[in-house]
N, C-alpha and C positions, 0 to 999 in steps of 0.2 A: 458427577455426570454432567457433561456440557449440554446446554440447551440446544445447540446447533450441531448438525452433522458435518457440514462443510462450510468453510469461510475463506474469504480472500482478505489478506492483511496488507494494507498499504502503509509503507513507512517512508519517511523522507530520507534522502541521501545524507542530509546533515546529521542524522542519527548515527552515522558511521564515522563521523569526524569529531575531533576534539576542538575544532576552531582554529587549529594551527596546521594540522596535517589533514590532507584530504581524506585519506582512509587511515584511521587510527586503530591499531590492533586492539587496544583496550576497549574502545567504543564498539568495535565490531563484535568482540567477545561478549560484551554486555547485552547487545541485541540478540546474539545467538542464545544466550541463557534465557532471555525472555521468550524467545520462540520455542525453546525446549520446554518451558513450563506450559506454554499454550498447547503444544503437540501432546504433552503428557495427559491432557484432559480427554484425549481420544478423538478430538475433532480432526477432520481432514483439512489440511492447511495448504493454501497457495499464498505466495508472497510476491508483491510488486514493490520494488525499491526505486526511489527517484535517483536523480543524478546531480542534484543541486550542490552537493559538496565538491564536485569536480568542475561542473560547467553550467553556466547560466547564459546561454548564447543570446537570449532576447535582449540582453543589456549591451550587446556589442553593436555600436553604431556602424551602419553601412554594410553589415554582413547579411547576405540573403537568408531569409527566415528558414527555408528548407535546409540549407547547409548547416545553420546553427542547430536545428532540431536533430539532424543526423549525428552531429557531434555529441549532443545530449544523449541520444540513444546508445552510443558507444560508452558513454560514462556509466549508464545503468548496467552495461555488461560488466564493467570492471567492479562495480559495487556488488553485483550478484555473485561473481566469482569469489570475491572476498568473503561474502556472507556464507556461501555454500561451503567453503573450506572451514570456516569457523563452526558451522553446524556439524560438519563431519567430526571435528575435534571433540565436540561435546556429545557425540553419539547419536545425532539426529540424522537419519538417512534422508538424502535430498537429491534432487535433480535440478540443474540449471538449464532452462530452455529459452532459446532466443527467437524473437519474432522474425529475424532474418538470418540467412545462412552465414555462419561464421565457423567454418570447419576447423577442427583440432582445438577449438576453444569451448564451445558448447554444442549441444544438439539443437536442432531446429524444432520449433513448436509444431506439434502434431497432436491434435485434440485427443484421438483415441489413446495414444501413449500417455498423455497427461492424465486422463481419467483412470487409466490402469495404475499409474504411479500413486495417485491419490487413494484409490481403493486398497492399494498395498501398504498404505500408511506412510508413504514418503512425502516429505514436504517439497513442494514444487516452487522454485524461484523463477518468475517470469522476467526476462530482461529484453531490452530493445524496444520498449514502449509498444505501440501498435504496429510498428514496422513502417509507418508512414509519417511524414512531417505534418505539422500543424495540429497535432494532438498532444495533450499533456499526459504525464504518467497517471494523473487522476483518471483520465478517460481510458487509458490502457488498463487500469485496475478495474474499472467498471465493466469494460469489455470482457476481460478474463473472468470476472465474477459471473457475468451472464453466461459465458460459454461453458463454464464448468458447473453451472447450475448451483452456485453457492447460495446458502441460506442467508448470508449477510456479507456485506463489504465493510470491514472494520478499518477506519482511518485514524491514524495517530497524528494529532495536531499539536500545535504550540500551546493552545488553550484547552481547557478541560471540557469542551463541548461546543455547542452552537448557541450564540447569543444574538439578540436583536441589534446590537451594535458592538463595536470592538471594546471588550472589557479592559484592554490595556490602556485605553484612553478615556473610557467612560465608566466611572466606578458604579454607576447606577444601571449598567447594562443588565438586561434580563436574560437569564439562561433558560433554554428550552430543555425539558426532559424528553418530550416527544414533539414532533412536528411533521407536517405532511410534505411530500415532495413538492406539491403545487405551491405551498406557501414559501418554501425556500426559493423556488424559481421566481415567483411573483415579487417577492421582497428583495430579490437579488442578494440573498445572504451568502457570505463567503465561506461556505462549508467546503466545497470543492467545485470544480468546474461545472457550469450549468449543463454542458454536454453529458458529463458523467451522471449528474442527477437525473436528467431526462432518460438516459438509457436504463438506469436502475428502476425508474418509475415504470417504464414500458415493460420490463421483464419481472417486476415485482421483487427485486432484490433489496432487502432492508439495508440501510446504511447506519452504522454506529460510529459516531465521531467521539473520540476520547482524547484526553490529554496524554501526551507521550510520557510524562513523568508520573502519571497516576499509578500508585503501587498496585501491582498485579491487576491493573485495570482491565486488560483484555480477558483474562481468566475469569474475573468477577462478572464482567458483562456477559460472557458466554454462559455463565451459570444462572443468569437472570437477574442479577443485581442491577439497581438503577444507577448506572455509572455513565457519565457523558450524556450524549443526546442521541436518540433514535429517530431516524428519518424514514418514514414509511407511508 
């Protein structure tokens, strides 16, 4: 039995890529199987997927930031459609909902419908970011987590939790098992965007930061095991 009733899972767009192909069928299928195992615990599940495997517009010199962000939002739509199809293939009922109208491709985000889908046991994939430029998909994930009254926002990261410095460069970096929102903000720790941290703090949404390669990490965390870092 899962410890949480409803969660929002944030995954990177890179999880859907093999490093050569932007959207790799094998990688998408692997993520779909992971989500299937999470849904099988009985938790109500929303998913926000990034778009970095397709587009990182902030690195394009001379491009207007808003334009770059809109392109990134479209990248998340492509990723969400691929993930939704893969979930259907493995028997996970799902809905892909977009923050902006994109007829004939996805349905538009409407909170009462989303809550009904979650209550019906469907996995909801949120695409299009917040619908506005200047916000990251981390912020979109925290926004959706607050709106659906999620018990936790689960973020899959490149490292296995939150450290006081980058463990990839500092072998003596200290890992936190639990840490407060305020300390993350005060120390400017790079868990996720500070806007996202502040929003979760305001609405009391717990954040669980896990390594993306941790075996059954999300399922274990949902059952109360000490995996990754809890920000609360």
